[in-house]
C-alpha positions, 0 to 999 in steps of 0.5 A: 499500499502506498501513502497517498497524502501527508498532513502535518500540523505544528511541526517546525515551520510546517503550521498546516500543510498537506502533501499529495504523494504520487509515484514520484514526488519532488520537494524543492525549495530554498534552504530552511524552507521546511523541505527537510522538516517534511521528511523528518515527519515521515521518519518520526512516524516510522521511528515511533511505529517501529517501536510500537511494532517491536513491542506489540510483537504482532507475529505472536498474535492468534490469526483470528480477528488479528487486525482488532487485536493488533490495534487493541494492543497498540492502544494498550501499549500507548496508554502504558508507555506513550513517550514519543522517541525523538532520538532514535535510529532515524532521527535525533531532534534533541530539544523537544520544544524545538519541533513545535511551531513557534506561534502554535496556539496548542501543544499538539503536533499532528502527523496523518498519513492517508493510504488507499481506500480512505485508510489512515494513520494519525499520530498526535504528540502532546508537547505539554505533557512529556510528549505523550503519543496518541494515535488514531488508526484505520489501516489494517495491521498488514498495511502498517507493517508493509509501509514501514517494513518497505521504507528505505531512506538515504541521507544527504551525507552518504558514505564517502570514498574509503579503503574499506566499509562496514559489514551489517548482517542485520541490514543485509537481511532487512534489504537495507544498505544503511541510512548513509549507504554505508553497507552498500558494498556488503550488500552488493557482495551478498546479492550480486547475482540476485535478479532485479525485482523490476525488469525495466531497470535493466540497463540497455547494455547489460546482458543479464538482470543481475544486480551487480552487472546493472549497477556497473552499467548504470554507474557507467552513465556517470563515469564512462567505462566503469566496472565494479568489484566487491569483496568481504573480508570475514576475518576483518569484518570489513568489505571492500570496493574497487573500480576498473575502467575499460578502454579500447578493448583493454582493462586497467588495474583495480582502483580504490574509491580513494583514487576515483572521483568522489561523485562515483562512490557518492552516487553509488548507494542511490543507484543500488537503492533504486536497482534493489527496489521492488513495487510498493517500496517507499524510497526517500532520497535526499539530494541525489544530485550531490557531486555529479555533473549535469548529465549524471544528475539527469541520468539519476532522475531517468532511473527514478522515473523508470523505478517509479513508473513501475510502482516504486514510490519515491520522494526526492528532496532536490535543488537541482534543475537537472534532476527536475528536467530529467523528470520532465523529459522522462514525462515527455518520453512517456516513461512516466505519466503526468499523473504519476509525478508531483512537485512542491516548491517550498517557500517562506514569505519574508518576515513569516515563519509558515511554510507554503508549499506550491503545487506544481505538475508536469503535463504530457509535453514535459511542461510545468503548469505553474512557475512561482517566483524563486522556483528554479529561475536563477539561470534566467535571472542571470542570463537577463543580467548578462544580456541587459 
């Protein structure tokens, strides 16, 4: 099940905002306009729902009337232990009062996720009462589990070039490469021969649908002729990554990530996260364009467009007009349908605290229906200065 809408009240600069999520949703805007705050609300829900699920231990419940029992146990657990988890695996918000909208008239933060068929999950955090947690749920437990089990997040500050990378059997079993992509090398080593879940993600030049080969081919769109090798060193409990280049029928020696362009290793977790995805996964990626040249940014957008057109729900926070244009071109080429994408431009008016989210759409020709001031217009602004 996909999340169709997120409604947020009184979280940081998000006073009262409703965001519709499509197959792919782009969150854009100037710095400190609320983009990261929006993503944090989803992570905050996941962090707390994971805790609820762990305590409820739904696997041990009887099969009869399982959903009602599950909800009843959730209610009981919340009554007995209702403190919100602000510092956990996904988030560390530190100061509780800092996440409440500054001019709020009450002490409640409300985050509501709407799914298919009017199903919803609403969490209310009472900031005036030790951050007590309430909930209102109209989703079957399987829907809750599915949303948050198949939820993956790649941070802006990803794993950088290194001689070695850590191992994590727990993350690999869960299909995770880590929040920073730190377990990407281990994941590739364990799943190198696994077929892609989505055949459409197979690179045109790839012979097979195996993961590692396709990762190399797509990475070759960023750095031409590159090939990847991965290895796990059990005694050291470390993994290593190396690159080779093919040129004129020859192959170079292996290079460590330290001796290859920074952007190659930095984008690797994003490519792996997309290629390993399956329909109904929820994938959140911050700044996929970091350290990539414009053509590389557009290529990653194309890869995201293919995955989202096949049922992967992707949320992208981006400052890149090249990524945006990649999605527009994918729409014009009919890789994506216009109704499968959504753009939001976040801004705060001068002398105001509240974020406004402009709702923008792409038509079948790749045109955007509305172009608010400040929305990727710096190129035109500077061009006007040069010309006039």
